[in-house]
C-alpha positions as CSV (number, residue, x, y, z in Angstrom):
1,M,20.6,7.8,-23.2
2,R,23.7,7.4,-21.2
3,Y,26.7,8.7,-22.2
4,S,30.4,7.5,-21.2
5,F,32.9,9.7,-19.6
6,K,34.9,10.1,-22.7
7,H,32.0,11.1,-24.5
8,I,31.0,13.8,-21.6
9,L,34.7,14.9,-21.9
10,A,34.7,15.2,-25.2
11,Q,31.6,17.5,-25.6
12,L,32.7,19.5,-22.7
13,L,36.0,20.4,-24.5
14,S,34.0,21.0,-27.9
15,Y,31.6,23.7,-26.0
16,T,34.1,25.1,-23.9
17,L,36.7,26.0,-26.4
18,H,34.1,26.8,-29.4
19,P,35.5,28.3,-32.3
20,G,32.7,31.1,-32.1
21,I,33.6,32.1,-28.9
22,L,37.7,32.0,-29.2
23,P,37.7,35.4,-31.2
24,T,36.2,37.2,-28.4
25,A,38.6,35.6,-26.3
26,G,41.5,36.4,-28.2
27,A,40.3,40.2,-28.5
28,F,40.0,40.4,-24.6
29,Y,43.8,38.9,-24.5
30,I,44.9,41.7,-27.1
31,L,43.5,44.2,-25.1
32,F,44.9,43.1,-21.6
33,V,48.5,42.6,-23.3
34,H,48.5,45.7,-25.4
35,P,50.9,48.4,-24.5
36,D,48.1,51.2,-24.8
37,V,45.7,51.4,-22.0
38,F,42.1,51.5,-22.7
39,A,39.0,53.1,-20.9
40,I,36.5,50.3,-19.6
41,E,33.6,51.8,-22.1
42,S,35.9,51.2,-25.1
43,I,36.9,47.4,-24.0
44,T,33.3,46.8,-23.6
45,R,32.4,48.2,-27.0
46,V,35.0,46.4,-28.8
47,L,34.3,43.0,-27.2
48,F,30.5,43.6,-28.0
49,V,31.2,44.2,-31.6
50,V,33.4,41.1,-32.2
51,F,31.0,38.6,-29.8
52,T,27.9,39.7,-32.2
53,G,29.8,39.8,-35.4
54,T,31.9,36.6,-34.7
55,Y,29.6,34.4,-32.5
56,L,25.9,35.8,-32.2
57,I,25.1,36.7,-35.4
58,P,26.9,33.4,-37.1
59,M,24.8,31.3,-34.6
60,L,21.3,33.0,-35.4
61,V,22.0,32.0,-38.7
62,I,22.5,28.7,-38.0
63,Y,19.5,28.2,-35.8
64,I,17.2,30.0,-38.5
65,L,18.5,27.8,-41.5
66,T,17.8,24.6,-39.1
67,I,14.4,25.5,-38.1
68,L,13.9,26.1,-42.0
69,G,15.1,22.7,-42.9
70,I,17.8,24.1,-45.0
71,I,20.4,22.5,-42.7
72,E,20.1,19.4,-40.8
73,S,21.6,20.3,-37.6
74,V,23.0,23.5,-35.5
75,H,26.1,21.1,-35.5
76,L,26.9,21.2,-39.0
77,I,28.1,17.6,-39.2
78,K,27.2,17.0,-42.8
79,K,29.8,19.1,-45.2
80,Q,26.8,20.6,-47.1
81,D,25.3,22.0,-44.2
82,R,28.3,24.2,-43.4
83,I,28.0,26.3,-46.6
84,Y,25.7,28.8,-45.7
85,P,26.7,29.4,-42.3
86,Y,30.3,29.8,-43.6
87,V,29.7,32.4,-46.1
88,V,27.6,34.3,-43.7
89,A,30.1,34.3,-40.9
90,A,32.8,35.0,-43.2
91,F,31.0,38.1,-44.8
92,S,30.1,39.0,-40.9
93,A,33.3,38.6,-39.8
94,I,34.6,41.1,-42.6
95,L,31.7,43.5,-41.7
96,T,33.1,43.2,-37.9
97,S,36.7,44.1,-38.9
98,R,35.4,47.3,-40.9
99,I,33.6,48.4,-37.6
100,L,36.6,47.7,-35.5
101,M,38.7,49.6,-38.0
102,N,36.1,52.9,-37.7
103,M,36.2,52.7,-33.8
104,G,40.1,52.8,-33.8
105,A,40.5,49.3,-32.3
106,P,43.8,48.0,-32.2
107,R,45.1,46.8,-35.2
108,E,45.8,43.3,-34.0
109,I,41.8,42.8,-33.3
110,T,40.9,43.9,-36.7
111,Y,43.5,41.6,-38.2
112,S,42.4,38.4,-36.2
113,T,39.2,39.2,-37.5
114,L,39.8,39.3,-41.0
115,A,42.1,36.2,-40.3
116,S,38.8,34.4,-39.1
117,A,37.0,35.6,-42.3
118,F,39.8,34.0,-44.1
119,I,39.5,31.0,-42.5
120,L,36.0,30.4,-43.1
121,V,36.3,31.2,-46.8
122,V,39.1,28.9,-47.3
123,S,37.2,26.2,-45.3
124,S,34.2,26.6,-47.7
125,V,36.2,26.3,-50.6
126,L,37.4,23.0,-49.1
127,I,33.9,21.7,-48.3
128,P,33.5,19.4,-51.5
129,F,36.7,17.7,-50.6
130,F,36.3,17.5,-46.8
131,K,35.2,19.4,-44.2
132,S,38.1,21.3,-42.4
133,S,37.6,21.4,-38.5
134,A,36.6,24.8,-37.2
135,H,37.2,23.9,-33.8
136,M,41.1,22.7,-34.3
137,A,41.4,26.2,-36.5
138,G,40.0,28.1,-33.4
139,I,42.1,26.6,-30.4
140,A,45.6,26.6,-33.1
141,G,44.2,30.2,-34.1
142,F,44.2,31.2,-30.5
143,A,47.9,29.6,-30.1
144,G,49.0,31.3,-33.0
145,L,47.5,34.6,-31.5
146,Y,49.2,34.0,-28.3
147,L,52.9,33.4,-30.1
148,A,52.5,36.5,-32.2
149,L,51.8,38.5,-29.3
150,F,54.8,36.9,-27.3
151,E,57.0,37.9,-30.0
152,K,55.8,41.5,-30.7
153,Y,55.0,42.5,-26.9
154,N,56.9,39.9,-25.1
155,A,53.8,39.2,-23.2
156,G,53.0,35.4,-22.2
157,N,55.4,32.8,-21.4
158,L,56.7,29.2,-22.9
159,S,54.5,27.5,-20.0
160,T,51.2,29.0,-21.3
161,M,52.2,28.2,-24.9
162,L,52.7,24.4,-23.7
163,V,49.4,24.5,-22.5
164,L,47.9,25.8,-25.7
165,I,49.7,23.1,-27.6
166,G,48.3,20.7,-25.1
167,L,44.4,22.1,-25.8
168,C,45.1,21.7,-29.4
169,G,45.8,17.8,-28.6
170,A,43.0,17.5,-26.5
171,M,40.7,19.3,-28.7
172,A,42.0,16.8,-31.6
173,W,41.0,13.7,-29.7
174,A,37.7,15.3,-28.4
175,R,36.9,15.8,-32.3
176,V,37.9,11.9,-33.2
177,A,36.6,10.8,-30.2
178,L,33.1,12.1,-31.3
179,K,33.7,10.8,-34.8
180,R,33.4,14.6,-36.2
181,H,36.6,14.5,-38.2
182,T,39.5,12.5,-39.8
183,L,43.2,13.2,-38.9
184,R,43.5,14.9,-42.2
185,E,40.2,17.5,-41.7
186,L,41.8,18.1,-38.0
187,F,45.3,18.7,-39.4
188,S,44.2,21.3,-42.5
189,G,42.1,23.0,-39.5
190,A,45.2,23.4,-37.3
191,V,47.4,24.6,-39.9
192,L,44.8,26.9,-41.4
193,G,44.1,28.5,-38.2
194,F,47.5,28.9,-37.0
195,L,49.0,30.3,-40.1
196,S,46.3,32.5,-40.8
197,I,46.5,34.1,-37.3
198,Y,50.1,34.3,-36.6
199,V,51.0,35.6,-39.9
200,L,48.8,38.4,-40.0
201,L,49.5,39.5,-36.5
202,S,53.4,39.2,-36.9
203,R,53.2,41.9,-39.7
């Protein structure tokens, strides 16, 4: 089957800015702009814990559930397919935040991981009504993180913030182009992701 350029571009955006990868990208950015200086070993351990807890474990569970026939697709297209993966991912994120706290990781990383768990829990509650977009929650959450750190540490600039806003728009276009979400689902994901991260990191 041949796909159009629009379809390929939408898929590329969806995979590149996958919500499972963005928590690790956010943790890396926090370590980069944080006023404290961290050893390479500490940075590696923190990123490994975040990547494992927020991406590897949830993805492994999704593949296992797909193989067992409990969910239909790894893309979680159907609303009901999201329940078990979201619950497991939320529990994994909470456990990850606990590990990070014990490691002495920056509070912003622990809080952003907790925010990820909160987003997953709320998204799970909304499943009977509609499937809030995880992709929009991810990229909007990163924008919220960037803005919070800009206000807190004067890190970043307006141009980058505008680029992130543009990426939010591009992601919304991609999910509509792939026919994965409605505008309401995209909007709810964006608001949930942005506010959850921004409010917690602004404390």
